C-alpha angles and dihedrals in degrees: 000000000000112000115243117264114250116231118256110279114257112236110260113259114242110260113248093244091056090048090056096044097055099061089046091054090051092050092048091050092050091048090051092053090048091052094048092050095046091044092057093052101043119060116239114265093232093049130084116275112235109254117252114249112263119252104265094208095053093042095054098039112109119239123231091250099029132118091265094081113117122246088246091060093048091049095048089054093049098045109116125229128241119306099039092147102246117146121229108255093226129048124250140318095060131179132175106227098180126017132220116280114196115221118233090237138002096281098030128119118271144107107279097200144001133285113226118196115248141141124250111267093033114143112250119209133196111259095217140002118288146106126287107243098176137019119168148066124325121178094337099317134083117248132190116198125192125194110213097183129247091072092297118132130173128198133193130196151220088017128143100220124235090181132064133226110282095030113140111224136186129214106289097022110142108242099173153322125277107257123234132207130041092351090070114094096182121077095228096031130271144183120239111219119192130181127192126192118192087347098306125108115244137180107285094202096084090060092061136058109259110282119247091253138349121222113188110196125196113264091229127227 
């Protein structure tokens, strides 16, 4: 007699302890993932916090005493007052035919010096002690430049030099003769005197005693 067929076995039901463990494992895995993600975004408490970027505006803004001050500002602060002891480069009588006209900026238009009345052939002397740093032609006229130290430089033109570069001079030392001809830019002859302080042109008049008289002529058309 054929033994009776047994019914297909019913899948075993998951024991209660396994049913409880499975959800716990899923929760733990999810928690671990969250911790890893958050940990990669937030700096560790014990570590160094990355510095905040500096304010670009405040970092680039020049200070009142910083290196961004223009050469014109530095020169204005360094310009001496009357009675600085400089000698006039030409003998009496002296007259200022055209005054200093400060440019609005370093390369702007203006008159970077003063024109002192003098006849061609007049001896031109150094206004103060220093060393000749240039003696030769510039843009069609002869120029003599003297470095007085401390960032102060004087220049004279049109002057045919009688000294060479590197010559040490004292106040009153003749450095050349006033040139004639096309180099003159005054009808009756004049000497152009320029002074630079820290590279910027300043008014030469405060370096000298007041001239005997000042004659300001119209610039013309």
